[in-house]
C-alpha positions as CSV (number, residue, x, y, z in Angstrom):
1,M,-12.3,282.1,-63.5
2,M,-10.1,281.0,-66.4
3,H,-7.2,283.2,-65.2
4,L,-7.1,281.5,-61.8
5,L,-7.2,278.0,-63.6
6,S,-4.4,279.0,-65.9
7,E,-2.3,280.3,-63.0
8,N,-2.8,277.1,-61.0
9,I,-1.9,275.0,-63.9
10,Q,1.2,277.1,-64.8
11,K,2.3,276.6,-61.2
12,I,1.8,272.9,-61.2
13,T,3.8,272.4,-64.4
14,E,6.6,274.9,-63.5
15,Q,7.1,272.7,-60.4
16,A,7.2,269.6,-62.4
17,G,9.8,270.9,-64.8
18,G,10.2,269.9,-68.4
19,M,8.6,271.6,-71.4
20,W,4.9,271.9,-71.6
21,G,2.5,272.9,-74.5
22,I,-1.0,273.6,-73.2
23,V,-4.4,274.9,-74.7
24,I,-7.4,275.1,-72.4
25,E,-10.7,276.3,-74.0
26,D,-13.8,276.8,-72.0
27,L,-16.6,276.5,-74.8
28,D,-19.4,277.9,-72.5
29,R,-17.5,281.1,-71.4
30,N,-15.6,281.5,-74.8
31,A,-12.4,281.7,-72.8
32,K,-9.1,280.4,-74.0
33,W,-5.6,280.1,-72.5
34,E,-2.4,278.9,-74.5
35,W,1.0,278.2,-73.3
36,H,3.7,277.2,-75.9
37,A,0.8,276.2,-78.2
38,D,3.1,276.1,-81.2
39,E,6.0,274.0,-79.5
40,V,6.5,270.8,-81.5
41,F,6.3,267.4,-79.5
42,Y,6.8,263.9,-80.5
43,A,3.1,262.8,-81.2
44,A,3.3,259.3,-79.4
45,S,-0.2,257.7,-79.4
46,V,-2.1,260.9,-79.7
47,I,-1.5,260.6,-83.5
48,K,-4.1,257.9,-83.3
49,V,-6.9,260.4,-83.1
50,P,-6.0,262.0,-86.5
51,I,-5.7,258.5,-87.9
52,M,-9.3,257.8,-86.7
53,I,-10.4,261.0,-88.3
54,A,-8.8,260.0,-91.7
55,A,-10.6,256.6,-91.3
56,Y,-14.0,258.3,-90.9
57,E,-13.2,260.6,-93.9
58,A,-12.4,257.5,-96.0
59,L,-15.7,256.0,-94.9
60,E,-17.6,259.2,-95.8
61,K,-16.1,259.0,-99.3
62,S,-17.1,255.3,-99.6
63,D,-13.3,254.4,-99.9
64,I,-13.7,251.7,-97.1
65,S,-16.5,250.1,-95.3
66,F,-16.2,249.7,-91.5
67,S,-17.7,246.2,-91.8
68,D,-14.9,245.0,-94.0
69,K,-12.6,242.6,-92.2
70,L,-8.8,242.5,-92.2
71,P,-6.8,239.4,-91.3
72,L,-4.2,239.9,-88.5
73,K,-0.9,238.9,-90.0
74,R,2.2,237.8,-88.1
75,E,4.1,240.8,-89.3
76,D,1.3,243.1,-88.0
77,L,2.1,242.2,-84.3
78,V,4.1,244.8,-82.5
79,G,4.7,245.4,-78.9
80,G,3.7,248.2,-76.5
81,S,-0.1,248.9,-75.8
82,G,-2.9,246.7,-76.9
83,V,-4.2,243.1,-77.0
84,L,-3.9,242.2,-80.6
85,Q,0.0,241.4,-80.2
86,H,-1.3,238.4,-78.1
87,M,-3.9,237.1,-80.5
88,T,-3.6,234.4,-83.1
89,P,-2.4,235.5,-86.7
90,G,-5.2,234.8,-89.0
91,T,-7.9,236.4,-86.7
92,E,-10.1,238.7,-88.8
93,L,-11.3,242.0,-87.4
94,T,-13.5,244.6,-88.9
95,I,-12.0,248.1,-89.6
96,Y,-14.3,249.5,-86.9
97,D,-13.1,247.1,-84.3
98,L,-9.5,248.2,-85.2
99,I,-10.4,251.9,-84.8
100,V,-12.0,251.2,-81.4
101,L,-9.0,249.1,-80.2
102,M,-6.7,251.8,-81.5
103,I,-8.2,254.5,-79.4
104,I,-9.7,252.8,-76.2
105,Q,-6.6,250.5,-75.7
106,S,-4.1,252.4,-77.7
107,D,-3.4,249.3,-79.6
108,N,-0.3,249.6,-81.7
109,S,-0.9,246.6,-83.9
110,A,-4.4,247.9,-84.8
111,T,-3.0,251.3,-85.5
112,N,-0.3,249.9,-87.9
113,M,-3.0,247.9,-89.7
114,L,-5.0,251.1,-90.3
115,I,-2.0,253.0,-91.4
116,D,-1.3,250.4,-93.9
117,L,-5.0,250.5,-95.0
118,L,-5.2,254.3,-95.4
119,G,-1.6,255.2,-96.2
120,T,0.4,257.9,-94.5
121,E,-0.2,260.3,-97.5
122,K,-4.0,260.1,-97.0
123,I,-3.7,260.6,-93.2
124,Q,-1.3,263.7,-93.8
125,N,-3.7,265.1,-96.4
126,T,-6.6,264.9,-94.0
127,M,-4.6,266.7,-91.3
128,N,-3.4,269.4,-93.8
129,N,-6.9,269.9,-95.1
130,Y,-8.3,270.6,-91.6
131,G,-5.6,273.1,-90.8
132,W,-3.3,271.0,-88.4
133,T,-0.3,272.2,-90.3
134,S,2.4,271.3,-87.7
135,T,1.1,267.8,-87.2
136,T,2.9,265.0,-89.2
137,C,2.4,261.2,-89.6
138,F,5.2,259.5,-91.4
139,N,5.7,256.2,-89.5
140,K,4.0,253.2,-88.2
141,L,4.3,252.6,-84.5
142,M,7.0,250.5,-82.9
143,T,8.5,249.9,-86.4
144,I,10.3,253.2,-87.1
145,P,12.6,252.7,-90.1
146,V,16.2,254.0,-89.7
147,E,15.8,256.1,-93.0
148,R,12.6,258.0,-92.9
149,K,11.0,261.3,-94.2
150,G,10.4,262.5,-90.6
151,N,8.7,261.8,-87.2
152,N,5.2,261.7,-86.1
153,M,4.8,265.2,-84.4
154,I,2.0,267.4,-83.0
155,T,1.5,270.7,-81.3
156,A,-1.0,271.6,-78.5
157,G,-2.5,274.2,-80.9
158,D,-3.2,271.8,-83.6
159,M,-4.7,269.2,-81.3
160,A,-6.8,271.9,-79.6
161,L,-8.1,272.9,-83.0
162,M,-8.9,269.2,-83.9
163,L,-10.9,268.8,-80.8
164,K,-12.7,272.1,-81.3
165,Q,-13.7,271.0,-84.7
166,M,-14.8,267.7,-83.5
167,V,-16.9,268.9,-80.6
168,T,-18.7,271.5,-82.8
169,G,-19.3,269.0,-85.6
170,K,-16.9,270.5,-88.2
171,L,-15.1,267.3,-89.0
172,I,-16.7,265.1,-91.9
173,S,-20.1,265.2,-90.4
174,V,-22.0,265.7,-87.2
175,H,-22.7,261.9,-87.1
176,A,-19.0,261.1,-87.5
177,C,-18.0,263.5,-84.7
178,E,-20.7,262.1,-82.5
179,E,-19.3,258.6,-83.1
180,M,-15.6,259.5,-82.6
181,I,-16.4,261.3,-79.4
182,S,-18.4,258.3,-78.2
183,I,-15.3,256.1,-78.9
184,M,-13.0,258.5,-77.0
185,K,-15.3,258.5,-74.0
186,K,-14.6,254.7,-73.7
187,Q,-10.8,255.3,-73.2
188,Q,-9.5,252.5,-70.9
189,I,-6.2,254.2,-70.1
190,S,-7.2,256.7,-67.3
191,D,-4.0,257.3,-65.3
192,A,-3.4,260.8,-66.5
193,L,-5.9,263.7,-66.6
194,P,-8.8,261.6,-65.1
195,G,-6.6,259.8,-62.6
196,R,-7.7,261.6,-59.5
197,L,-11.3,262.5,-60.4
198,P,-14.2,261.3,-58.3
199,S,-16.3,258.4,-59.5
200,P,-18.5,259.6,-62.4
201,E,-21.3,257.2,-61.4
202,H,-24.7,258.8,-60.7
203,E,-26.2,258.0,-57.3
204,N,-29.3,256.7,-59.0
205,I,-29.2,253.7,-61.2
206,G,-29.5,254.7,-64.9
207,G,-28.5,258.3,-64.1
208,R,-26.2,260.2,-66.5
209,P,-22.5,260.2,-65.4
210,T,-21.6,263.2,-63.3
211,W,-18.6,263.9,-65.7
212,E,-17.3,262.3,-68.9
213,L,-13.8,262.8,-70.6
214,A,-13.4,262.0,-74.4
215,H,-9.7,261.8,-74.6
216,K,-6.5,260.1,-75.9
217,T,-3.3,259.7,-74.0
218,G,0.2,259.3,-75.4
219,T,3.5,258.2,-73.8
220,I,7.0,257.4,-74.9
221,T,10.3,257.9,-73.2
222,N,10.3,261.3,-71.4
223,V,7.0,262.3,-73.2
224,Q,3.6,262.3,-71.7
225,H,0.3,263.7,-73.3
226,D,-3.4,263.7,-72.6
227,V,-5.8,265.5,-74.9
228,G,-9.5,265.5,-74.7
229,I,-12.9,267.1,-74.0
230,F,-14.3,267.4,-70.5
231,Y,-18.0,267.2,-69.9
232,V,-18.9,268.1,-66.3
233,G,-22.6,268.7,-65.7
234,Q,-23.6,271.1,-68.5
235,R,-20.1,272.4,-69.0
236,T,-17.7,271.6,-71.7
237,L,-14.0,272.4,-72.0
238,I,-11.1,271.3,-74.3
239,A,-7.8,270.5,-72.7
240,T,-4.6,269.7,-74.6
241,I,-1.7,268.9,-72.3
242,L,1.7,268.0,-73.8
243,A,4.8,267.4,-71.8
244,K,8.4,266.4,-72.7
245,D,11.8,266.2,-71.1
246,I,10.1,264.7,-68.0
247,D,10.1,261.4,-66.1
248,N,7.2,259.4,-67.3
249,Y,6.3,257.8,-64.0
250,Q,6.6,261.0,-61.8
251,I,4.8,263.1,-64.2
252,L,1.5,261.2,-64.1
253,A,0.8,262.8,-60.7
254,T,1.2,266.2,-62.3
255,F,-1.3,265.3,-65.0
256,Q,-3.7,264.1,-62.3
257,D,-3.4,267.5,-60.4
258,I,-4.2,269.4,-63.7
259,G,-7.2,267.1,-64.4
260,L,-8.5,267.8,-60.9
261,E,-8.0,271.6,-61.3
262,I,-10.0,271.5,-64.6
263,Y,-12.7,269.4,-62.9
264,N,-13.1,271.7,-60.0
265,Y,-13.1,274.7,-62.3
266,L,-16.0,273.3,-64.2
267,K,-17.9,272.0,-61.2
268,N,-17.8,275.2,-59.3
269,N,-18.4,277.5,-62.2
């Protein structure tokens, strides 16, 4: 039952402390629970999902081609997550490869290259047009200027709406939604919500995974997020979990507990 799931998650987060923004939506049971859904949080790497959506929208309008290549410039290299910071300047990558690296490895250099390509105004317009009115994208990652218009911000409500639009094919096209979900399922950073889940491998070779999670994590100092779509058996659930004013290392166990609660809820119902 959704009320038991929400009670368990609320207990887990209250024990952890900090501020939480949560939206859980069971798409099969048409049940939804929100907690501080309008609280504003620093976006961290979760902003990379709206950037991906803006790129797919630009592709749909023929403003860009995913086969086009961009050269990796020395000034593009920034720290944090990702492999591009360790690669040789001059290396050429397709726009599609940059999108994949941005999502599955949370590559900050790839993200900044895409922000330069699309422009923050285009990204912001995409978010506004889809109704994510409290979400903002003003800055590239790891290179935030002293003087800036604002910060990259999100709410649990906006991110849950974004995921709902994606999983129901309401963003750009059904094909685009399918591709974006496929990329998010390949996420290589799995220490938050899926951190304690059992192996998804089927007992028979070639069998479908017993569960999948199309998601994106985000972490900066005292901030931890994980937002995504759970697929367990025939069940589907959207989970947007945002946290701030917490210790990043200790909080991962809390996210793992939440992920396990969601998994057991879907598996047993």
